[in-house]
VOVEXGU-296472 format. One line per 4 residues: number of its first residue (from 1); their letters; for each residue x, y, z of N, C-alpha, C. Coordinates in pm, whole numbers, always signed. Each point is the difference from the previous one (the first is absolute). Layout:
N
NUM = A = X Y Z X Y Z X Y Z  ... $
//
This chain:
261
1 = MNSG = +15870 +9033 -12377 +87 +19 -116 -73 -42 -126  -7 +85 -103 -69 -38 -122 +95 -73 -94  -58 -54 -109 +80 -82 -90 +113 +80 -64  -24 +130 -24 +106 +83 -57 +118 +12 +94 $
5 = DRRT = -30 +11 +134 +108 +7 +97 +80 -129 +0  -70 -115 -8 +69 -127 +1 +88 -12 -123  -48 +51 -113 +77 -14 -123 +132 +74 +10  +4 +109 +75 +118 +86 -1 +90 -20 +120 $
9 = QGMS = -33 -96 +89 +86 -22 +115 +142 -33 -43  +12 -89 -98 +131 -44 -43 +68 +98 -94  -61 +116 -24 +55 +94 -97 +87 +107 +67  -2 +6 +133 +84 +97 +68 +146 -46 -8 $
13 = RDPG = +89 +95 +14 +141 -31 -19 +54 -81 +116  +67 -109 -31 +69 -82 +98 +149 +16 -24  +74 +69 +91 +141 +27 -25 +82 -126 -19  -46 -113 +54 +78 -122 -13 -27 -77 -127 $
17 = SPDR = -94 +45 -83 -36 -73 -122 +75 +58 -119  +44 -85 -90 +62 +51 -124 -102 +82 -78  +51 +95 -78 -89 +87 -76 -92 -77 -93  +51 -108 -59 -83 -75 -94 -116 -69 +72 $
21 = VQAL = +26 -51 +119 -108 -64 +77 -104 +104 +39  +47 +118 +39 -92 +108 +36 -86 +39 -120  +62 +12 -117 -74 +35 -122 -103 -108 -34  +36 -127 +24 -92 -110 -27 -122 +8 +91 $
25 = HRAF = +23 +27 +128 -110 +17 +94 -90 +115 -44  +59 +108 -42 -79 +116 -42 -80 -31 -125  +61 -71 -95 -71 -33 -124 -122 -87 +29  +18 -103 +82 -114 -85 +34 -105 +79 +78 $
29 = GLLE = +44 +90 +86 -95 +82 +74 -85 +86 -93  +63 +58 -103 -74 +83 -95 -97 -84 -82  +42 -120 -40 -90 -89 -75 -122 -36 +84  +21 -25 +128 -113 -38 +85 -92 +118 +27 $
33 = LMAD = +57 +120 +9 -85 +119 +12 -88 +15 -123  +58 -23 -117 -78 +9 -123 -108 -108 -4  +33 -119 +46 -99 -108 +3 -116 +35 +92  +29 +64 +112 -105 +41 +94 -91 +106 -61 $
37 = ADGE = +52 +73 -99 -78 +107 -64 -58 -49 -133  -36 -128 -8 -56 -60 -121 +97 +3 -117  +130 -1 +32 +101 -17 -103 +48 +125 -69  -44 +118 +45 +37 +124 -69 +17 +113 +100 $
41 = MPLS = +104 +81 -19 +22 +111 +92 +98 +100 -62  -24 +130 +14 +97 +100 -47 +118 +10 +96  +109 +57 -49 +120 +11 +82 -26 +80 +128  -81 +105 -10 -25 +83 +118 -64 -80 +112 $
45 = QLAA = -94 -89 -34 -63 -83 +103 +96 -105 +53  +83 -56 -87 +100 -95 +47 +94 +67 +101  +36 +125 -28 +87 +73 +92 -70 +25 +132  -127 +39 -6 -75 +28 +123 -19 -126 +83 $
49 = RSGL = -28 -113 -65 -28 -123 +73 +128 -66 +51  +108 +11 -75 +123 -70 +38 +90 +82 +90  -10 +133 -11 +90 +86 +76 +138 +13 -63  +18 -54 -120 +129 +9 -69 +7 +128 -82 $
53 = PLPT = +121 +51 -23 +15 +119 -85 -43 -31 -144  -58 +99 -65 -48 -18 -136 +110 -45 -97  +121 +56 +6 +106 -47 -91 +32 -147 +20  -2 -46 +126 +28 -141 +28 -107 -89 -60 $
57 = IYRI = -126 +40 +18 -110 -78 -56 +11 -3 -152  +31 +113 -61 +8 +6 -146 +106 -97 -52  +117 -5 +66 +107 -91 -45 -46 -145 +10  -65 -35 +110 -45 -138 +18 -107 -35 -103 $
61 = IRTL = -96 +90 -19 -110 -27 -93 +52 -13 -143  +96 +86 -37 +54 -9 -136 +69 -135 -21  +68 -50 +101 +63 -132 -11 -105 -108 -16  -108 +11 +74 -109 -97 -10 -70 +8 -135 $
65 = VDSG = -13 +121 -54 -58 +17 -134 +88 -69 -104  +131 +26 +8 +93 -59 -95 -2 -153 +5  -32 -55 +119 -3 -146 +18 -136 -60 -32  -102 +84 -23 -132 -50 -33 -90 -28 +119 $
69 = YVRQ = +47 +32 +120 -81 -24 +120 -95 +116 +30  +24 +114 -62 -87 +116 +11 -12 +61 -138  -115 +60 -30 -16 +69 -128 -52 +141 +25  +41 +94 -85 -46 +138 +11 -125 +18 -84 $
73 = LPSR = -101 +61 +58 -126 +23 -68 +1 +136 -69  -88 +21 -99 -8 +130 -66 -25 +115 +99  -66 -30 +111 -27 +102 +103 +124 +34 +81  +111 -70 -26 +127 +14 +69 -2 -64 +138 $
77 = SYAL = -109 -69 +33 +1 -87 +117 +73 -128 -37  +25 -83 +100 +69 -126 -24 -89 -115 +46  +8 -111 -73 -83 -116 +29 +88 -125 +2  -50 -103 +68 +71 -127 +2 +13 -54 -142 $
81 = GPRL = +117 -57 -30 +31 -40 -136 -26 -146 -30  +8 -38 -127 -36 -135 -44 +92 -110 +52  +126 +31 +31 +90 -106 +46 -43 -55 +135  -75 +79 +77 -49 -48 +129 -103 -111 -18 $
85 = IGLG = -69 -2 -114 -101 -103 -24 +65 -138 +2  +112 -12 -70 +70 -128 -3 +48 -43 +137  +51 +96 +77 +44 -32 +136 -116 -47 +85  -114 +71 -14 -117 -38 +79 -51 -139 -38 $
89 = ESAS = -1 -29 -129 -47 -132 -44 +92 -109 +51  +131 +25 -5 +95 -99 +50 -16 -22 +150  -18 +110 +73 -19 -11 +145 -129 -75 +32  -106 +28 -77 -127 -67 +23 +12 -149 -25 $
93 = RKLG = +71 -39 -108 +19 -143 -27 +79 -66 +112  +103 +69 +49 +82 -57 +107 -81 -16 +127  -78 +103 +35 -84 -9 +119 -104 -110 -15  -59 -11 -119 -98 -104 -23 +61 -139 +14 $
97 = AWAR = +121 -18 -55 +67 -129 +9 +33 -34 +146  +36 +101 +77 +32 -20 +142 -125 -37 +79  -111 +67 -26 -119 -17 +81 -91 -112 -46  +3 -35 -129 -102 -90 -54 -4 -137 +68 $
101 = PVLA = +114 -65 +30 -11 -130 +67 -68 +8 +137  +28 +107 +74 -62 +17 +130 -149 +26 -16  -37 +85 -96 -141 +29 -24 -72 -126 -50  +67 -80 -82 -62 -122 -51 -30 -97 +114 $
105 = DLVE = +92 -13 +94 -24 -86 +116 -115 +54 +84  -8 +133 +9 -109 +62 +76 -135 -30 -66  -5 +5 -133 -123 -32 -72 -39 -146 +25  +98 -90 -4 -29 -142 +25 -56 -20 +140 $
109 = TVGE = +48 +78 +97 -41 -18 +138 -138 +58 +28  -25 +123 -48 -126 +67 +35 -104 -7 -112  +44 -33 -122 -94 -18 -110 -46 +126 -69  +61 +114 +33 -41 +127 -60 +119 +72 -63 $
113 = TANM = -30 +99 -83 +104 +76 -70 +91 +73 +98  +131 -6 -26 +99 +66 +85 +72 +109 -80  +28 +111 +64 +61 +116 -65 +115 +56 +83  +90 +70 -67 +101 +79 +70 -2 +140 -59 $
117 = AMVD = +8 +102 +86 -4 +139 -45 +103 +82 +75  +40 +109 -61 +95 +94 +59 -52 +142 -17  +56 +91 +77 -35 +141 -15 +60 +54 -129  -79 +77 -73 +45 +66 -123 -49 +143 +7 $
121 = GDMA = +85 +91 +48 -44 +137 +23 -103 +4 +110  -119 +50 -30 -109 +5 +96 -104 -109 -26  +39 -101 -77 -89 -111 -34 +70 -131 +36  -72 -110 -22 +61 -133 +9 +5 -58 -140 $
125 = VYVA = +101 -82 -26 +11 -67 -130 +15 -149 +25  -78 -80 -74 +12 -146 +11 +122 -46 -79  +87 -74 +65 +124 -44 -66 +3 -151 -22  -92 -74 +61 -6 -145 -21 -139 -50 +38 $
129 = QVPS = -45 -104 -71 -128 -62 +33 -1 -145 -45  -64 -84 +80 -29 -138 -39 -150 -20 +19  -76 -25 -109 -146 -14 +13 -39 -134 +59  -119 -4 +59 -52 -126 +54 -50 -86 -116 $
133 = RHSM = -34 -124 +32 -48 -93 -102 -153 +1 -12  -65 +79 +82 -145 +8 -8 -42 +65 -132  -115 -43 -52 -51 +65 -121 -37 +145 +29  -52 +25 +121 -26 +137 +44 +117 +43 +88 $
137 = RMFT = +83 +87 -53 +122 +39 +72 +29 +146 -26  +87 +53 +83 +40 +140 -13 +123 +8 -90  +2 +99 -86 +116 +19 -88 +36 +147 -5  +123 +29 +34 +52 +137 -7 +126 -2 -86 $
141 = EVGR = +3 +82 -100 +114 +4 -91 +125 +49 +71  +110 -74 -15 +128 +45 +54 +37 +133 -65  +40 +96 +81 +29 +134 -48 -113 +98 +24  -116 -52 +39 -114 +89 +26 +26 +81 +127 $
145 = RVFL = -30 +130 -7 +12 +89 +115 -138 +23 +60  -8 -8 +133 -128 +16 +68 +17 +96 +117  -112 +56 +44 +2 +87 +116 +35 -81 +125  +55 +70 +98 +42 -65 +124 -112 -11 +102 $
149 = HDTG = -98 +89 -6 -98 +9 +108 -108 -107 -4  -21 -63 -117 -113 -92 -12 +40 -140 -45  +128 -34 +14 +48 -133 -35 +69 -62 +120  -2 -134 +6 +68 -67 +110 +149 +27 +0 $
153 = VGKA = +62 -16 -118 +144 +26 -6 +30 +147 +31  -87 +89 -47 +22 +143 +26 +0 +31 +148  -95 -55 +74 -6 +24 +144 +121 -62 +71  +40 -121 -46 +117 -64 +60 +127 +81 -25 $
157 = LLAQ = +5 +68 -114 +114 +87 -30 -5 +127 +85  -117 +64 +5 -14 +123 +79 +27 -24 +147  -39 -116 +51 +17 -30 +142 +146 -11 +40  +89 -12 -97 +144 -6 +30 +61 +139 +16 $
161 = LPPE = -79 +102 -27 +46 +138 +7 -50 +68 +127  +67 +107 +44 -55 +80 +109 -137 +54 -39  -94 +12 +95 -135 +44 -34 -6 +130 -78  +87 +98 +36 -6 +128 -69 +45 -13 -147 $
165 = TARE = +98 -89 -25 +45 -22 -137 -108 -70 -82  -63 -101 +59 -108 -70 -70 -113 +96 -36  -32 +89 +93 -108 +96 -25 +36 +95 -114  +123 +49 -1 +45 +90 -106 -12 -67 -137 $
169 = IVLR = +37 -127 -6 -3 -72 -128 -142 -12 -53  -94 -45 +84 -136 -20 -50 -68 +133 -32  +36 +105 +71 -58 +130 -33 +52 +51 -134  +128 -27 -29 +54 +39 -130 -63 -81 -113 $
173 = AGMP = -12 -131 +21 -50 -88 -105 -151 +13 -19  -70 +37 +107 -145 +2 -4 -56 -131 +53  -127 +2 +39 -64 -119 +56 -135 -25 -70  +3 -26 -130 -127 -25 -71 -64 -130 +46 $
177 = AATA = -131 -7 -10 -75 -119 +40 -14 -95 -119  +60 -119 +11 -14 -100 -105 -130 -79 +18  -43 -17 +126 -126 -69 +31 -68 +77 +114  -118 -46 +37 -73 +64 +110 +70 -19 +134 $
181 = RSIT = +91 -96 +8 +71 -27 +125 +135 +69 +10  +42 +68 -104 +131 +64 +1 +9 +105 +111  +116 +4 +65 +25 +102 +101 +45 +127 -72  -72 +109 +22 +34 +126 -67 +30 +112 +100 $
185 = DPDI = +2 -32 +127 +28 +97 +107 +137 -32 +59  +96 +94 -5 +134 -30 +50 +2 -33 +149  -92 +54 +79 -4 -33 +143 -42 -145 +21  -98 -45 -77 -43 -140 +10 +112 -93 -47 $
189 = LEKE = +68 +40 -107 +111 -81 -50 +111 -9 +104  +28 +109 +69 +106 -1 +101 -33 -101 +110  -126 -7 +41 -40 -98 +102 +13 -143 -54  -34 -17 -128 +14 -132 -60 +147 -41 -9 $
193 = LDRT = +88 +95 -29 +143 -32 -4 +53 -32 +139  -53 +64 +102 +38 -35 +137 -37 -145 +30  -121 -39 -42 -42 -139 +19 +88 -96 -79  +38 +43 -120 +88 -83 -84 +134 -23 +69 $
197 = RSRG = +57 +105 +55 +128 -14 +70 -14 -91 +122  -110 +15 +72 -21 -76 +122 -17 -150 -27  -79 -35 -101 -28 -142 -25 +101 -64 -95  +77 +84 -73 +103 -53 -88 -45 -34 -139 $
201 = YAID = -120 +37 -39 -46 -24 -136 -108 +102 -36  -20 +17 -131 -98 +96 -52 -114 -75 -68  -115 +63 +0 -118 -56 -67 -55 +102 -99  -23 -47 -121 -81 +73 -99 -131 -76 -9 $
205 = DAEQ = -103 +52 +64 -129 -69 +11 -95 +52 -108  +25 -44 -125 -79 +44 -115 +9 +151 -19  +113 +58 +33 +20 +145 -13 +56 +39 -136  +68 -93 -65 +59 +29 -131 -80 -63 -113 $
209 = ETGV = -65 -112 +33 -84 -68 -99 -114 -69 +73  -121 +25 -42 -118 -56 +66 +5 -153 +2  -23 -56 +118 -4 -145 +14 +134 -66 +22  +107 +78 +4 +135 -54 +13 +60 +41 +134 $
213 = RCLA = +54 -98 +71 +70 +29 +125 +148 -30 -19  +84 +85 +55 +145 -15 -12 +64 +14 +137  +91 -89 +32 +79 +5 +123 +146 +21 -39  +70 +88 +70 +138 +33 -36 +85 +18 +124 $
217 = VPVI = +129 -31 -15 +96 +20 +109 +124 +71 -55  +68 +77 +82 +126 +62 -44 +111 -103 -8  +94 +24 -90 +120 -83 -8 +111 +79 +71  +9 -18 +129 +92 +77 +82 +145 -41 -30 $
221 = GAPT = +83 +100 -29 +139 -27 -30 +32 +1 -148  -101 +17 -86 +25 +12 -144 +73 +132 -28  +75 +7 -110 +77 +121 -28 -85 +123 -26  -124 -18 -37 -94 +111 -15 -134 -45 +57 $
225 = LTAI = -91 +94 +24 -129 -37 +59 -71 -101 -88  -30 -116 +57 -55 -112 -75 -111 -66 +81  -100 -52 -70 -107 -75 +66 -43 -114 -91  -52 -107 +60 -58 -110 -77 -145 -18 +46 $
229 = SVSG = -80 -56 -89 -142 -13 +32 -59 -126 -61  -116 -35 +51 -84 -105 -55 -137 +61 -24  -57 -22 -118 -130 +60 -31 -91 -102 -65  -129 +13 +30 -98 -90 -57 -141 +45 +35 $
233 = PEGR = -100 -71 -47 -139 +37 +31 -26 -6 +151  -89 +88 +46 -35 +3 +142 -57 -134 +46  -64 -73 -89 -57 -128 +38 +104 -107 +29  +124 +20 -51 +107 -97 +27 +97 +52 +106 $
237 = ITSE = +30 +130 -3 +83 +58 +107 -98 +54 +104  -41 -87 +89 -100 +35 +102 +68 +53 +126  -80 +57 +88 +54 +49 +127 +66 -113 +78  -59 -120 -9 +54 -114 +73 +136 -45 -55 $
241 = SIPR = +24 +23 -129 +125 -46 -61 +115 +99 +17  -29 +121 +47 +103 +104 +6 +122 -44 +83  -16 -51 +123 +120 -37 +77 +90 -100 -72  -61 -99 -66 +80 -100 -71 +74 +62 -119 $
245 = VVTH = -69 +83 -77 +63 +62 -117 +112 +94 +44  -23 +77 +105 +102 +94 +48 +124 -75 +48  -19 -112 +66 +114 -81 +45 +88 -40 -118  -63 -44 -109 +76 -40 -118 +62 +121 -70 $
249 = LKAA = -69 +113 +1 +57 +121 -59 +127 +42 +75  -5 -1 +131 +116 +41 +79 +117 -97 -20  -30 -128 -12 +105 -97 -27 +64 +25 -137  -83 +33 -99 +52 +30 -134 +87 +125 +2 $
253 = AARL = -42 +102 +74 +79 +122 +9 +136 -28 +64  +2 -81 +104 +127 -35 +64 +89 -78 -94  -59 -88 -77 +78 -79 -98 +59 +90 -108  -76 +99 -45 +51 +93 -101 +125 +70 +50 $
257 = IQEF = -3 +44 +124 +116 +71 +56 +120 -95 +11  -23 -124 +43 +109 -97 +11 +63 -26 -136  -84 -12 -103 +53 -30 -133 +67 +122 -62  -50 +119 +33 +63 +122 -51 +140 +16 +58 $
261 = A = +12 -31 +130 +130 +13 +66 +101 -100 -55 $
//
């Protein structure tokens, strides 16, 4: 099942749901379809991807335009609107406030930078980070979007999906090489994701940034696909330290779920 199919699952008619709830599901489904298409899509494509009648889509989109959540472009396509920025910033602050104490404790325990990321379309987006106290440390700006195939959090996110879905996503997004160690072959990545699922954690072994190793685990039970990671120089995150770091990562992920609940 591709991401477009997932977006529209809740858009089919449920006879037991009130019309307003059904319209709300459809509106969110259309917004997510637009987000998957880099934030812009004509009505004809929205109809093709959602399976909804064109008049229905037009009514929903016009309501979203009037509310500022969608804007009409000169090309007559529609794009995500400015009011979504405020919602996203508020959600990011809330997620950061929720995760930061757990990430801070993780940094104190392992001594390296801790991050939390979620799926954003066909990419990953960092939603929280606590840097280490080392003078040489990893820093990733909150809100930064990164590829899934060459990052620890990206692999931990992809590993939570069925193999065919993960493959579709990376083929759509592309697999550019950030370093000489980046995986750029979908077959090799699929084997790496199998190993990730089997051992319960992902490794970015200087694949996204030369000299940097990242370990990541999924946050199972989060409301959306989520992963947390620890990153630092290869000289400090050594092969020998991996079991200890992963143990603390898994404990932090479990704590996040307990606190979210």
